[in-house]
N, C-alpha and C positions, 0 to 999 in steps of 0.2 A: 329335588334332591340336590344337595350342595356338592360342589366340586371337591376333589380330594385335596385336603390341606397340605399334603406332601408335594404338591406340584412344584413349588419353588425351592425345595430342599434338595441339595446335592447328596445323592446316595453313593457313598464311597464303595459300597459293596457292588453296586451296578457297574461303576467305573472299573473296579478291579476285575470283575467278571469279563467285561469287554476287552480289557487288556490281555487277560489270560486266553481269551478266545483267539487272539492273534499271536499266539506264542511263537509261531514260525517266523513272523515278522522280526521279533526280537532276536531269534536265532540267526537270521540272515544279517541284520544290521550289526549285531555284536561281532559276528565273524568278520565282516568287512572292516569294521572299525578297528578290531584287534589286529587284523592284517596290516592296515595302514599304520597303526601305532608301532608294530614291530619293524615295518619297513622304514619308518622315520628314525627309529633308534639305530637301524643299520647304516643309514646314509648320513646321519648327523654326527659331525665330529664332536668329541668330548670338549667341554669348556671347563676352565679352572679359574679360581679367584686368587689374585695376588694382592697382597696388602702390605703397606708400609706405615710407620708411625713417625710423627715429627712433633717435637716439643716447641710450642710457640712462645714459651717464656712467660714470666710473671711480671716483667717490667723492672726487676731488681738487678738483673745481670748488668755489669758495667758496659757502658757504651760511651760514645763521644759526649763530652759535657760532664762526665762523672769521673773519668780516670784522673788520678793524681789530684783530686779536688780542684780540677781546672775550672776557673771562673766560679768561685764559690756560689752556692745557691742554685746552680743550673742542674736540673734533673728532668728525666723523661717520665711523665706520669701516664700510665696506661689507663685509658678510659674503659668504661664498662662494655663498650662496643668494639674495643680494639681487636679482640679475638675474631669477631665476625669480619672485621675489615681485613685482617691478615688472611683469612680463608678466602675472602672474595678476591683479593689481589693475587693470591697463589693460583686460583682457578680461573683467573681472568683470561680473556682472549689474548691480550698482549703477552702474558707470561707463557701461555701454552704455545703460542706461535713462536716465541723466542726459543722455547724448548725444542719444538719440532725442527727449527732451522739448524739446531746442533746435532740432530739425529739423521741417520741415513734411512728414512722411511719413504723416500720418494718413489721407490719401485717395490711392489709387493708381489711375491712369488707364490704360486699355487700348484697343487698336484691333485688330479682327480683319478681315483682308483676304486673300482667296484662301487661306482655311484656315490662315493664319498669324496668331498672336496676339502682339502686341508691347506692352510697357509704354511709355507716352508720358509720360516725366518732363520732358523738355526742352520738348516742344511738345504739351501736353495739348489734347484737342479742346474742352474747356471747363474752367471752374473751379467747384468745388463748395465752398460755404461752409456748414459744418454748423451747426445750431442747438445751441449749447453747453449749453443747459439741458434738451434733450430726450434721451431714451434712444434709441439707434440700434441697428440690427442690424449685426453685424460679420461680415466674411468672406463676404458674399453678393454675387454679381454683380448690379449694378444697371444695367440696360441703358437707354440714353437714345437716342431716335430724334427727330431734329429735322426739322421741316417748315417751311422758310423761307417758303414761299408762304402757308401758313395761319397763320404766326406762332405755332406751337404746338410743344410738345415732349412726347413720351410717355415715361413711366417704367414699367419693368416689372422685377420681381424675384421670384425663386422659390427656395425652399430648404427643407431639412428639418433638424431639430435645430439651429436657428439660435440662437447665443448673443447676448445683449444687451450693449451697451457704454455705459457712462456717460462721456459726452464730457467733462463738467466735471471729474470726478475722474480721468479717464483710466484707468478700471479696467473689467475685464470683470465682469459681474454673474453671479450663480449661476443665473439664470433662463435656460431654453431654450424656444424655440418649436418644437413638434413639426412643424408645417407653417406655412410662411410664403409668402404670394403677394400681390403688389401689382401693379396695372396701371391707370394713370390717364394722362390727357392734359390738359394745362393750357397757358395762354398763356405765351409767352416773356416773362420779366421777373417773373412771379409766383412767389412761393416755393412749394415743394412740401411738403405735409404729409400723411402717411398713418400707418398703424399702425407705430409704432416707426421712423419714417423721416421726418426733417424737415431740409430744407436749402434753399439758394438756389443757382441755377446761373447763371453768367455765361458767355455765348456770345460769342466774338470775332466782330467784324463781318466780318472778312476771311476767316473760316474757311469752307471749302467742305466739306460733308458728303456723301461719296459714297454712292450708293444701295446698292452691294454691300458696304459696310463695316458692321461692328457695333461700336458704341462703348459701353463700359461702365466703371464704376468700382467700387472696393471700399472700404469703411470698414475700416481696419486698426487694431486696438488696439495699445497699446504692447507687450503680451505677445506678440501675433502678430508684430509687428515684431522683437522681441527674438529669438524662435525662428527667424525667417527669417535674421537676420544672424549669430547665434551658430553656426548650423549651417554657414554658408559662410565665416566668417572664418578665415583661415589665418595663423598666426604662425610665422615662420621664425627660430629662434634662431641667434645667431652661433656660429661655430666658433673654436677656438683661443683661448678666453678673451677674445673680442672683446665689444663692447658695442653693435654695430649690429644692430637688430631690424627685420625686414621684415614688413609687414602687407599682405595681399593679399585681394582678393575677386573672384569670378568671377560675372558677371551680364550681362544683356542691355542694361542702361542704364548706360553707363560714367560719365556725369556724376553720377548718383545714388550709385553706389558710391564715387566719388571724394569726394563731399561727406561721406558717412558716415565714411570712414576719416580724412579731415582733421579733422572735428569730434571724432572719437573721440580722436585724439592731443591736440588742443587741450584737451579736457575733462580728460584725464588729467594733463597738465602743470599746468593751473590747480589741480586738486585737490592735487597734490603741493606746489605753492607755498603753497596755503592751509594745509596741515598744517604745513609748515615755519615759516610766519609765526606760527602759533598758539603755537609754543614761545617765540618772542620776546615775544609779547604777555603770556604767563603770567609771563615773567621780569620785564617792566616792571611788571606788577601787584604782584609781590613786592617789587621795589625801592621802589615808591611807598609800600607799607605801612611799610617800614623808614625811609624818608625822613620820613614823618609822625611816627614815634616819636622819631627823632633830632632833628627840628626842635623838638619840645616840650622835650626835654632841653636843647637849646642855648638856647632862650629862658629856661628856668628858671635855667640857669647864669649867663646874662647879668644877670638880675635880682638874683641872689644877690651877684654881684660889685659891682654898683652899691650895694646895700644895705650891704655890708660896708665899702665905702669911705666911705659916708656916716656910718656908725656910728663907725668908727675914725679918721676925719679923715685918711685916707691917699689922696690923689687919684691917686697912681701905683701902680706895682707894688712888690713887696717888694724889699728891698735886695739889692745884689750878693752880700752874704755868703751869703744862703740860696739864690741862683739855682742854684748847682751841684746842691745837694741836691734842690731842687724839680724841676730838669730831669731828674735821675736818677730821682726818684720818678715824674715824669710818663711817662718812657720805660717804667719797669717797669709802671705802670698800663696804658699802651697795650698792652704785651705781654700782661698779664693779661687785658685786655678781649678781645684777639684770641683768646687761648686759650680763654676762657670762651665766646665766640661759637662757636668751633669745637666745643667740648665740647657746648654746648647744641644745636647743629645735628645733631651725630652722635648725641646721645642721642635727639633727636626722630626721626631716621632709624631707629634701632634699635627704638624703641617702635612706630613705624608699621609696620615690617616684621613685628614679632611680634604685632601686634593687628589688622592690616587687610591686605586684598589690593590696596589702592589703591597704584599704583606711580607716581603723579604727584609727583615730588620737585622742588621748585624748586632751581635751581643755588645753591651756597653763595655767600654775600655777606658781605663784611667780612674774609675770609681767603682764602688761595689754597692749593688742594691739587689738583694736576693729576690724580692717580690717582682721587680721589673724583669730580672733575668728569667725567672720561671715563666712569666707570661709570654715573653718573646719566644722562648724555646717551645712552649706548648702551641703557640700560633704557627710557628715554622713547621713543626711536625704535622699538625692537623692539616695545613695547607698542602703539604706533600702527599699525604694519604688521600685527601679529597681529589687532587689532580689525578692520582693513579686510578681511583674509583671511577671518575668521570671518563677517563680513557677506556676503561673496561666496558662501561655501559654505552659507549659510543655517543655520548651527549644526550641520551634519553633520560627521562625523569626517573629518579631512583630514590625510594624512601630513605635509604641509608645516607645517600648524598645530601638529601634535604636536611636530615637531622645533623649531619656533620657541618653543613653550611650554617645552620642556626647556631650551633655551638661556637663556630669560628667567629661569627659576628658578635656573640656575647663576649668572647675573649677580647676582640678588638675594642669593644666599648669599654671593658674593664681596663684595658691597656691605656686607652685615651684618658680615662678618669685618673688613673694612677700617675700618668705622666703630667697631667695638669696639676695634681696635688704636689708633685715634686717641684714643678715650676714655681708654685706659690711659696713653698717652703724655701726654695733656693733664693727667691727674691728677698725674703725676710733675713735669711742667713747672710746674703751679700751685703745688705744694709748694715748689719751689725759688724761684720768683718771689715767693711770699708771704713766705718767710723773708728774702729780700733787701729786700723792701718794708718789712718790720717794722723792720729795722735802720735804714733811712732815716728812717722815721717816729720812731724813738727819738731820732735826731739832731735832727730838726726839732722834737721836743717841747721841746727845750731852748731854742728861739727864742721871742721874744715871741709871745703868743697871737694878737694882731691880725695880725701879719705872717704867722703860720702859716695862719690862717683865710683871709686874702686869697690866699695862694699856692695853697691847696687849691682855692679856687673858680676861680682863673685856670687851673689845670691841668685842671679839669673842663670849663671852657669851651673850652679849646683842643682837648681830646680830642673833644668833641662836634662842634666846628667841622670838625676833620679828617675825622671819619667822615661828616659831612653833605656835605662837598665831594666825598669819594670816591664816595658813592652818587649824587650829582647827575651826576658825570662818567660813571659806568657807565650811568645811565639815558639820557644823551645818546648814548652809544655804542650802546646797544641800539636806540634809535629810528633811528639812522643805518643800523644793520645791517638792520632790518626794511624801511626805505624802499628800500634798494638790494639787497634779497635776491633771489636767483633760484635755480632748481633746476638740477641737472645733467642735465636731459632736454631735448634739442633736436631739433626736426623737421629732418631733413637734406633729404629729398625729399618734396614733397607727392605725393598720389596721382595717377598717370597711367597710361595704357594701356601695357602691356608685351607683348612677344612679336611686335610688328610686324604684328598683325592679330588676327583672331578665333581663339579657342582651341576653339571648339565650335560646332555639331557637327563632328567631324573626318570629312571625307568618306571618306578611305581607311579609317579605322577602322570607320565605319558600314557601308560597302559590303563591306569585308572580313569584318566580323562577320555581315552578312546572307548572304554567300556561304558562310561557315563553317556557319551554321545550316542553310542550304539543303542542304549536303552532309551535315551531321550527322544531320538528321532521318531520311532514308532509311537511313543506316547503322545508326542505333539500331533502326529498325523491323525491318530485315532481321536484325540480330544478336539482338534480343529474340525475334523470331518463331522464329529458328533455335534459340535457347536453349530455348524452351518446346516446340519441335516435336521429338518423339522418333522421327519416321519417317525412313527412309532416303531421302535426297534424290536421290542419283545414284550412278553407278558408283564414283566416287572415294571417296565416303563408305562405300559397301559394302565396298570394299577395306580401308578403315581399320578398320571394325568387325569384319570377318571375313577370315581368311586362307584360307578354303575356295575352291576353284577356281570361276571364273565361266565357264559354258559360252557364254553369249551374252546379247545384249540383245534383248528383244521389244518392238517399237514399239507405241505406243498405236494402237488400231484399234476402229472401231465394229462391225466384222464379228466374228461369233462363231467363224468357222472359215475355213480356206483353201479356196477354191472350186476345183474341178478345172479349170475353164475359165480361171482366172487364175493360172497357175503362175509368172508373173514379177512378181507384186505384191510390195511391200515386206514385207508380212507373211510371204508364202511364202519370200522370200529369207532372212528372219531365221531361220525354223525350218529352212530348208535349211542355213544356216550351223551351227546347233546340231547337226543330224544329221551334218554333215561333221566337226565337232569330236569328236563321240562316236565316229565311225568311225575317224578317223586319229590324233587326238591322245590317245585313250585305248586305244591298240591292245593294251596289256598288261593292261587291266582288263576282266573279264567284263561284258558289257553287253546280254545278250539280254533280261533282264527289268528294266525301268526303272519305278521307282515315283515318282510325283509327290505331293508333300505341300507344306504351307505352315504358317505360324504360326496362321492362322485362316481362316475363310471370307472370300471376297471378294478373295483375293490373286491369283486367275487360274490356279490349278493345273489345273482342268478345261479351261479355255481352252488352256493350254499342252499338256496331255496329248492333247487331241483334235487339235490342229493338228500336233504333232510326229508323231503316228501317221499323220495324213493325208499329210504330206510324205514319210515313210518308205514309205508305200504307193505314192505317186506315183513313187517312185524304183524301183519294181519289186519291192519286198520284200513278203513275206507278214507282215502285222501284225495282232495281236489287241489290241483296246482293252478293258480290263476296268474297269468302274466299281465299285471296292471301297469307295466311300464310301456305306455302307448307311444312314447317318443322313440325309444330304442329297444324294441322287443327282441328277445333272444331265447326265450324258453323253447319255442317250437323247433328252432334249429338245434338246440342242445339235446332235445328229446327225439330228434330225427322224425318229427311230425310234419305233415303237409301244411303249407300256408293256406289260409282260407278264412272263412268267417271267424270272428272272434269277439272279444269284449267290445271293441269299438262298434262293430256292426250291431251288436245287441243293444248298446246304449243309444244308438240312433234309431232303433226300432226296425231295422231291416231284417233281423232274424230273431228267432226265439231262443230260449235258454238251451233247449235240448239239442238244437242244431249246432251249437258252438262247443259242446263238450266232446272231447276226443279221448279215446282209449289209448293208453300207453302200452309198452311192452312189459310192464310190471303189473301183475294182478292187483286190483284194488286202487290203482293210481289213475285218476282222470285228469285231463288237462284242458284249461280254457286259454287259448292263445290270445294275443293282444289284438289280432286282426289287422286290417289295413291301418296305416298310420294316419290319424285324423289331423285336421288343421287346428283343432281346438281341444286338446286333451284335458286341459284344466276344467273347461266347462262341462265336458262329458263326465268327468269324475264327480261333479256335483249333481248330475242328472238323477231324478228319483228312481229310475230303473236300477241304479247301482244298489240302493238300499233293498229293492225288491230282490235283486240277485243274491245278496248276502243272506237275506231272510230265508230264501228257498234252499240254498246250499247248506245252511247250518243244520237243516232237518235231515239232509240226505247223507252228510259225510261226518266222520269222526273228527277229521282235521282239515282245515282249509289253509293252504300256504299261499300267501300273496307276494309275488315278486313286484315290489313297487318301485317308483322312481326314486333317484337319490334325493335325500332330504336337503342336502346342501345346495342343490342346483335349481330344482323346480318346486312348485307348490302342491302337486298332486298328492304327495304322501300326507301332507297335513290334512287334506280333504278326506283321505281314506282312514284317518285315525279313528273316526267315529265308528267305523265298521270292524276295527281290529281289537282283539283281546290283549295281545302282547306284541310289542315291536322288537325285532331283532336287528340290531345295528351291526353291520359287518365292518370289521377293521382289518385291513390287509397289512401284514407285517412289512416294514421297510417301504411303505407306500402311502398309507393314510397319514396326513399331517396332524400334528398335535392340535393345531387351532381348530380342526374339525371336531375333535373330542371336546374342546372347550365350548364349542358352539352347542353341541348336543347336551353337555352338562348344564349350560345356561337354560336351554329350553326345558329340560326336565325340572330344574330348580324353579323356573317361573310358571310351571304347570301348563305349558303349551302343548306338551305331549304326555301321554300316560306312562304306563310301565314300559321301560326300555331295558333290554338285556344286550350284552355285547357278545360277538363271536369274533375270535382272532383267527384270521384266515392266512393261508400261505406261510405257515410256520415250518421251520426246518424240521425234518423228520425226527432228529435226535432229541429236540426239545418237546415236540408234540407227543412223542410216544409215552404212554403211561399216564397221560393227563386224564383224569376221570372224576374230578370233583367240582363242585360248584363253589366258586370263590366270590367273596365279597370284597 
């Protein structure tokens, strides 16, 4: 007979039934979880979300290098990753630490009332003024209890592995205190000083300190403040190439969170303005250096003109005859000067690129080249942003920094190539201009020497004067640009509470989560217990594990047998149902000799054999009960019969059949005990006298009930199979393992045993009651 194909299929109905059978577990866990959820809501302060928005700009707002068309061609080009860079700089450690240094967050005040602890930023119970030169303990709850009547206050603090904090340097020290405890009482108005704790407390006169409340404060280092805010700060980047960035914080003190976000944005904008103005300051410094040089040249040219006029006796300028030549030569000299400055600047750029990693190039002065100007400005800005990002990451590898460094090197390569091209072009231009200037000088050489010398000095003076005026103009423009400079970052909305109320704790979520946990715990316990429990739990599981027929359910009972004077008991009715099933539903199956077996001892096979025999005898049948379990006999004890000769003595030939049959207290029921326990029960079971015994008793009795050995432990039952018409395999609920059923299934399928029916024993009364049908 094959095993049940539903063995490996999970039956949800069975699982649901098991869960419902433990309904009171769910009631208890849900009640406890609900109570915990309500208590959590009672003691947890409400939290709120504050949010601010800042416009990062689109790169088109005027900044240094663009005002008044200063240094034509200079512009700030916002790269595709500029917005991410700005956000990274704003939320960097350096910017947050700079913000916290501007805020008075070094001491946090708390009040505990009715098991709820809240931070009191807006209305602290007192003000603590730390001794800035003393080393303080950080992160420890310092409790303060005020006694107005005695005009004293008590300070107590306790902690383990407490870190020390240098207030003056605003730094955590490397020292830790394994144990820290302070408890002192002093007069109000007096400063407090103890081990690593020194401060002065100001108590408001109108403040009432409730007896049931606990007031305490913590000294919070900058590092602790940073970790607190960086873990809660949320940045929402814009979508669709926008530039509006939202900053939000969730906390219990809305004003404190708002102050932090607003100050964070202000600090970021100030830092960006400072970096931008530094570029203009460097430009002015460069122009001042050039002005000093040109001013000296101008003064020298002026002196030379005066001396030449004095020597030659020419109070005025050269004659009109040579004006045209001098003007042309002056123009060519101007052009040559510009080309040489351009060549000198580009040569310096190339040398600097090839010999140094310094990327600070002053903007070109004295000539205009938009391409060169834009490259230098882009490199300067990118280098500043890269330095800020590296400072933020602490020198660690950063994908954004790697990308920015790659872009910077590409720009440097482009700058070097551009400067080299300008050098080549300048050499060609200088050759041409020098030839033209030589021809002019040849013509002027034919003029009187004094006139020629005076004209040369006048041209030199005019050239220096023009350059000096140009540099002074550009310096003024740079100063105006710096004075009126601003960044393209604007605070749109300062921090304020959003959401229309508190965002936590969420009542529905907490209670729903508590209810879910209350339901989940018993489910897990039941499923895990069922997963690791290999025993047959009930009839439905028995049907899933085996497709062998089930004759009936035997309810749990403290009695060992059916009593003759209680024929209507539940136990008697259960065995009566089994007898009827055997009689009518197995009409075509021989059933005179019934053998009871099980997987192991303790399953109730003797109990079932004795009671089925009793019920059959009470119905008027002649019944013989044979205890064939010669290893652990138990029938005589259950039937309250005397020990003596039995099956073992008959099989070894010491007694005859008539002397081993005993009468029971039920009419029609005879018993053959197992007799003394033999040393070789397996060999005795194969003795020919066993066949003789069954042949004789078949003619004398209507039914023979055999209490055999467990089939899963010994081999005697297999030997007895040849004498049995039908085997009844007893399964004890919550005791018999599933593997035992798989074993008997396999034996039936392989033809090792004949017809086998099942009896489910030790069933709870409510499930066994009313079962009276034969199930397949």
